[in-house]
C-alpha positions in Angstrom: 0.0 0.0 0.0 1.3 3.5 -0.8 0.1 6.6 1.0 0.6 10.2 -0.1 -0.1 13.2 2.1 -0.7 16.6 0.7 -0.8 19.9 2.6 -3.1 22.7 1.3 -2.2 26.3 0.9 -5.6 27.5 -0.2 -9.2 26.4 0.1 -10.2 23.3 -1.8 -13.7 21.9 -2.5 -14.2 18.4 -1.2 -17.0 17.9 -3.6 -14.8 18.9 -6.6 -12.0 16.7 -5.3 -14.2 13.7 -5.0 -15.5 14.2 -8.5 -12.0 14.7 -9.8 -10.8 11.5 -8.1 -13.7 9.5 -9.6 -12.8 10.7 -13.1 -9.2 9.5 -12.6 -10.4 6.1 -11.3 -12.7 5.8 -14.3 -9.8 6.6 -16.7 -7.5 4.0 -15.2 -9.2 0.6 -15.0 -6.5 -0.8 -12.7 -7.8 1.5 -10.0 -11.2 -0.2 -9.9 -10.1 -3.8 -10.4 -11.0 -6.6 -8.0 -8.9 -9.7 -7.3 -10.3 -13.2 -6.9 -8.9 -16.7 -6.4 -10.1 -19.4 -8.8 -10.4 -22.3 -6.4 -10.3 -24.8 -9.3 -7.0 -23.6 -10.8 -5.7 -22.1 -7.6 -4.7 -19.0 -9.5 -5.7 -15.4 -9.0 -7.6 -13.4 -11.6 -8.7 -9.8 -12.0 -12.0 -8.3 -12.9 -12.7 -4.6 -13.7 -15.6 -3.5 -11.5 -18.2 -1.0 -12.9 -18.5 2.4 -11.3 -22.0 3.2 -10.1 -23.8 5.5 -7.6 -23.3 2.9 -5.0 -19.7 2.3 -5.9 -17.8 5.5 -6.8 -14.5 3.5 -6.9 -13.0 4.6 -3.6 -13.6 4.8 0.1 -14.0 8.2 1.7 -13.5 9.3 5.4 -13.2 12.6 7.3 -11.3 13.1 10.6 -11.6 16.3 12.6 -9.7 18.1 15.4 -6.3 16.6 14.4 -4.2 19.5 15.8 -0.7 18.3 16.4 1.9 16.2 14.5 1.8 13.3 16.9 -1.9 12.8 16.1 -1.1 13.1 12.3 1.5 10.4 12.8 -1.0 8.1 14.4 -3.4 8.6 11.5 -0.7 7.9 9.0 0.2 4.7 10.9 -3.4 3.7 10.8 -3.5 4.0 7.1 -0.8 1.3 6.9 -1.7 -1.0 9.8 -5.5 -1.1 10.1 -7.2 -3.9 8.3 -10.3 -3.5 6.2 -9.7 0.0 4.9 -10.2 -1.1 1.3 -13.1 -3.1 -0.2 -11.0 -5.1 -2.7 -13.9 -7.4 -3.7 -15.7 -4.3 -5.1 -12.5 -3.0 -6.7 -12.1 -0.2 -4.3 -8.3 0.2 -4.2 -8.2 3.9 -3.4 -9.0 5.6 -0.1 -9.5 9.4 0.3 -9.0 10.6 3.9 -9.7 14.3 4.6 -8.1 15.6 7.8 -9.5 18.8 9.3 -7.1 20.4 11.8 -9.9 21.9 13.8 -13.5 21.1 15.0 -14.5 24.8 14.8 -17.8 25.2 12.9 -17.2 26.3 9.3 -19.2 28.7 7.2 -18.8 26.4 4.2 -18.4 22.7 5.1 -17.3 21.9 1.6 -14.2 23.9 1.7 -10.9 22.7 3.2 -8.9 25.3 5.1 -5.2 26.3 5.2 -3.2 23.4 6.9 -6.0 20.8 6.4 -4.6 17.5 5.0 -5.8 15.0 2.4 -4.4 11.5 2.4 -4.5 9.3 -0.7 -3.9 5.7 0.1 -3.7 3.3 -2.8 -3.0 -0.4 -2.7 0.2 -1.6 -4.4 -1.8 -3.9 -6.6 -2.8 -0.8 -8.5 0.1 1.6 -8.4 3.9 2.1 -8.1 6.1 5.1 -7.3 6.3 6.3 -10.9 2.6 6.0 -11.4 2.0 8.4 -8.5 3.1 11.3 -10.7 0.7 10.2 -13.4 -2.1 9.9 -10.8 -1.5 13.4 -9.3 -1.2 15.0 -12.8 -4.6 13.5 -13.9 -6.1 14.5 -10.6 -5.0 18.1 -11.1 -6.3 18.3 -14.6 -9.6 16.7 -13.6 -10.0 19.1 -10.7 -9.1 22.2 -12.7 -11.1 21.5 -15.8 -13.9 19.4 -14.5 -13.1 16.7 -17.1 -10.5 14.2 -17.9 -9.8 13.3 -21.5 -9.5 9.6 -22.2 -7.6 8.6 -25.4 -9.2 5.4 -26.6 -6.0 4.6 -28.5 -3.7 5.0 -25.5 -2.1 1.9 -24.0 -3.5 0.9 -20.7 -2.1 -1.3 -18.0 -4.6 -4.0 -19.1 -3.2 -3.8 -22.7 0.3 -4.0 -21.4 -0.4 -7.1 -19.2 -2.2 -8.8 -22.0 0.8 -8.2 -24.3 3.1 -9.5 -21.6 1.1 -12.7 -21.0 1.7 -13.7 -24.7 5.5 -13.6 -24.4 7.5 -16.8 -23.9 8.9 -16.6 -20.4 10.8 -19.9 -20.4 14.2 -18.0 -20.5 13.2 -15.8 -17.5 12.0 -18.8 -15.5 15.3 -20.6 -16.2 17.3 -17.5 -15.3 15.6 -17.0 -11.9 15.8 -20.7 -11.0 19.5 -20.6 -11.7 19.9 -17.3 -10.0 18.3 -18.3 -6.7 20.0 -21.7 -6.7 23.3 -19.9 -7.1 22.7 -17.5 -4.1 22.7 -20.4 -1.7 23.7 -19.9 2.0 26.9 -17.8 1.4 25.2 -14.5 0.6 22.5 -15.1 3.3 25.2 -16.0 5.8 26.9 -12.7 5.0 23.8 -10.8 6.1 23.8 -12.6 9.5 27.3 -11.3 10.1 26.1 -7.7 10.3 26.9 -6.8 14.0 23.8 -6.4 16.1 22.8 -6.1 19.7 20.7 -9.3 19.5 21.0 -12.2 17.1 19.2 -12.0 13.7 18.7 -15.7 13.6 17.1 -15.8 17.0 14.7 -12.9 16.0 13.3 -14.1 12.7 11.5 -12.1 10.0 8.5 -10.2 11.4 7.0 -6.8 11.6 8.4 -4.8 14.6 8.7 -1.3 15.8 11.6 0.4 14.0 14.4 2.7 14.9 14.6 5.2 12.0 17.7 7.3 11.6 17.1 10.2 9.1 19.9 12.2 7.6 20.4 14.4 4.6 23.7 14.4 2.6 25.3 17.8 2.2 25.4 19.6 -1.1 29.0 18.7 -1.9 28.6 15.0 -1.3 25.3 14.9 -3.2 26.8 16.7 -6.2 29.9 14.4 -6.2 27.6 11.4 -6.2 25.5 12.7 -9.0 28.6 13.5 -11.0 30.1 10.0 -10.4 26.9 8.4 -11.6 26.9 10.5 -14.8 30.6 9.8 -15.5 30.1 6.1 -15.1 26.8 6.1 -17.1 24.7 4.6 -14.2 21.6 5.7 -12.4 21.7 7.5 -9.1 19.7 4.6 -7.7 22.4 2.1 -8.7 25.1 4.3 -7.4 23.4 4.5 -4.0 22.9 0.7 -4.0 26.6 0.3 -4.7 27.3 2.5 -1.6 24.9 0.2 0.4 27.0 -2.8 -0.7 30.2 -1.0 0.2 28.8 -0.4 3.7 27.8 -4.0 4.1 31.3 -5.1 3.1 32.7 -2.8 5.7 30.4 -4.2 8.4 30.8 -7.9 7.6 34.1 -8.2 5.6 32.0 -10.4 3.3 32.4 -9.9 -0.5 29.4 -12.1 -1.6 26.3 -10.1 -0.7 22.6 -10.3 -1.5 20.3 -7.3 -1.0 16.5 -7.2 -1.2 15.6 -4.4 -3.7 12.7 -2.8 -5.4 13.0 -2.9 -9.1 11.0 -0.8 -11.6 9.8 -2.8 -14.6 8.0 0.1 -16.3 8.0 -0.3 -20.1 10.4 2.1 -21.9 8.3 2.6 -25.1 7.2 6.2 -25.4 3.5 5.2 -26.0 3.5 3.5 -22.6 4.8 6.5 -20.7 1.5 7.3 -19.1 0.5 3.8 -18.0 -0.7 3.8 -14.4 -0.2 0.5 -12.7 2.0 -1.6 -10.4 5.1 -1.6 -12.6 7.5 -2.6 -9.9 8.8 -5.9 -8.6 11.1 -7.1 -5.9 14.4 -8.9 -6.5 17.3 -10.2 -4.5 20.3 -8.5 -6.1 23.5 -10.5 -5.6 27.0 -8.9 -6.1 30.2 -10.9 -5.8 33.6 -9.4 -5.7 37.0 -11.1 -5.3 38.8 -9.2 -2.5 42.1 -10.8 -3.6 42.1 -8.8 -6.8 41.7 -5.5 -4.9 38.5 -4.3 -6.6 37.9 -0.5 -6.9 34.8 1.4 -6.1 34.2 1.6 -9.9 34.4 -2.2 -10.0 31.7 -2.4 -7.4 29.6 0.2 -9.2 29.9 -1.6 -12.5 29.0 -5.0 -10.9 26.0 -3.5 -9.2 24.8 -1.8 -12.4 25.3 -4.9 -14.6 23.5 -7.1 -12.1 20.5 -4.8 -11.9 20.3 -4.4 -15.7 20.5 -8.2 -16.2 17.7 -8.6 -13.6 15.5 -6.1 -15.5 15.8 -8.2 -18.6 14.2 -11.1 -16.8 11.7 -9.4 -14.4 8.6 -10.9 -16.1 8.3 -14.7 -15.5 5.3 -17.0 -15.8 4.0 -18.9 -12.8 5.3 -16.0 -10.7 8.6 -17.9 -10.1 10.2 -14.8 -8.7 7.6 -14.1 -6.0 7.6 -17.8 -5.1 11.3 -18.0 -4.6 11.4 -14.6 -2.8 8.9 -16.0 -0.3 11.1 -19.0 0.2 14.2 -16.8 0.7 12.4 -14.6 3.3 11.0 -17.4 5.4 11.6 -17.6 9.1 15.2 -18.0 9.9 16.5 -16.1 6.8 18.2 -12.8 7.1 18.4 -10.0 4.6 19.0 -6.3 4.3 16.8 -4.2 2.0 17.3 -1.1 -0.2 14.8 1.2 -1.8 15.2 4.3 -3.9 12.5 6.8 -4.7 12.2 10.1 -6.5 10.8 12.9 -4.3 7.2 13.8 -5.2 6.8 17.4 -6.3 4.0 19.9 -5.4 0.9 19.9 -7.5 -1.2 22.8 -8.7 -4.9 21.9 -8.7 -5.9 25.2 -10.2 -5.0 28.9 -10.0 -6.3 29.0 -6.4 -5.2 25.7 -4.9 -1.7 24.2 -4.7 -0.9 20.9 -2.9 2.4 20.6 -1.0 3.9 17.3 0.0 3.4 16.9 3.7 6.9 16.7 5.4 7.8 15.7 8.9 8.7 19.1 10.5 11.6 17.5 12.5 13.6 16.1 9.6 12.0 17.3 6.4 11.3 13.7 5.1 7.9 12.8 3.5 5.4 11.9 6.2 4.4 8.8 4.3 7.7 7.0 5.2 6.0 4.4 7.4 9.3 2.7 8.2 9.6 5.2 11.0 6.9 3.2 12.8 7.3 -0.4 11.6 10.1 -2.5 10.1 9.8 -5.9 8.6 13.6 -6.3 8.1 16.5 -6.1 10.5 18.3 -3.3 8.7 17.5 -1.4 5.5 18.1 1.8 3.7 15.4 4.0 2.1 16.8 6.8 -0.2 14.9 9.7 -1.6 16.3 11.8 -4.4 14.9 15.3 -5.0 16.1 16.0 -8.6 14.6 19.5 -8.5 17.1 20.7 -6.0 19.6 17.8 -6.4 19.3 16.5 -2.8 19.7 13.0 -1.4 18.1 12.0 1.9 18.4 8.7 3.8 16.3 6.8 6.2 18.3 4.0 7.9 15.8 1.6 9.5 16.6 -0.9 12.2 14.4 -3.4 13.9 14.0 -3.0 17.6 14.1 -6.8 17.8 17.8 -6.8 17.0 19.1 -3.2 17.5 19.4 -0.5 20.2 19.1 3.2 19.4 22.8 3.8 20.1 23.9 1.1 17.6 21.6 2.5 14.9 23.0 6.0 15.4 26.6 4.7 15.3 25.9 2.8 12.0 24.4 5.9 10.4 27.4 8.0 11.4 29.8 5.3 10.1 28.0 5.3 6.8 28.2 9.0 6.4 31.9 8.9 7.2 32.3 6.3 4.5 30.6 8.6 1.9 32.8 11.5 3.1 35.9 9.4 2.3 34.6 8.2 -1.1 33.1 11.5 -2.3 34.6 14.2 -0.2 36.6 17.2 -1.2 40.0 15.3 -0.9 38.9 12.7 -3.4 39.4 13.0 -7.2 37.2 11.1 -9.7 40.2 9.1 -10.8 40.6 7.7 -7.3 37.4 5.7 -7.7 39.1 3.9 -10.6 42.6 3.2 -9.1 42.3 2.9 -5.4 41.0 -0.4 -3.9 37.6 -0.4 -2.3 39.3 -1.6 0.9 41.1 1.7 1.1 37.9 3.7 1.4 36.4 1.3 3.9 39.4 1.0 6.2 39.8 4.8 6.1 36.1 5.3 7.0 36.4 3.0 10.0 39.6 4.7 11.1 37.8 8.1 10.9 35.2 6.9 13.4 37.8 5.6 15.8 
């Protein structure tokens, strides 16, 4: 489930907003699709549900008197943790939650006031991070104009999945079967060597309260990382993932590592640019380095990039072999670290009088929708947000309270930032990434902390 929280600068009509949302849901069939299990074949199937007066395609709720940020946090937590918020059998995968900051009687009950909040919660069966921009753009057009143009020739998510279902996936199935067989216990054992206050293996996979450590990289480090990615022809996401691997190597002294990642599988064809749907998947990305050959940071970066690109070529597999094997990999007793990279959402202008601002946590400036600050289903993970508009990288390191204490979490976050300072700081030249062994940066970062 994904939740997006918007702060209003000007009055907004609830009636217009609901009508605008209904038009968006009507345009994108995936947003009013129900999911059912065929008991004869034991396979899931989807059905597009009609929009009627009794089913406008989303659930709607209003909360009043939510005055402080702690109360807002509890509401956000409820969006992720409370069962039954969506009527999936009727295809209601979207929830609109209006939050009024005061209970004071209003002259016009239809209008939201300054600092009121609206929360859009959408199940991940229907949307991914990239689709969020498409959703908000359509919402703004629908609110502003009172209509939403539907191009009958445009490619929909239904068209795309129909096309994908006709492709031979035998090569992808074979790839993932070999891939997961090859991971074996070595890469998993490496994760269990990450120092912790309590044993990972004695505290198996489960949802717990988290210890979130939020930090923002300074402008120089961010600019150096962006420049490094461009010079090596890799994405910012893959560069950050390579840094995550480097940190795990520093913590474990293991050079065969597997990380649980979110992978975007959105089609690259221009005509598919505006598809709204769940174009994301989860993979275990394994990177192997030979420490005896003194690999450089650029070697690690190239390995990370190539591994992710190869995975993208095989993301679609029949019989859902990927999900099946991931479930097996993450069963009780298995350990893993996860990594997720997202682009920062931008503000949205509904019309000339109303502008939506992303709701940020006032204490750290991170989007309020980062629910990892409340619950963690991994022992240690990194969540990275990149704001391309101002070229800013922000991190949320998340630790499970089942295995870590606050002091250890802070120490790791500090150690990671020291490592980045060594690799991308003012004393480092771009050529250093190509000639100096990775162990140089990691040992130097450790020494800096001591």
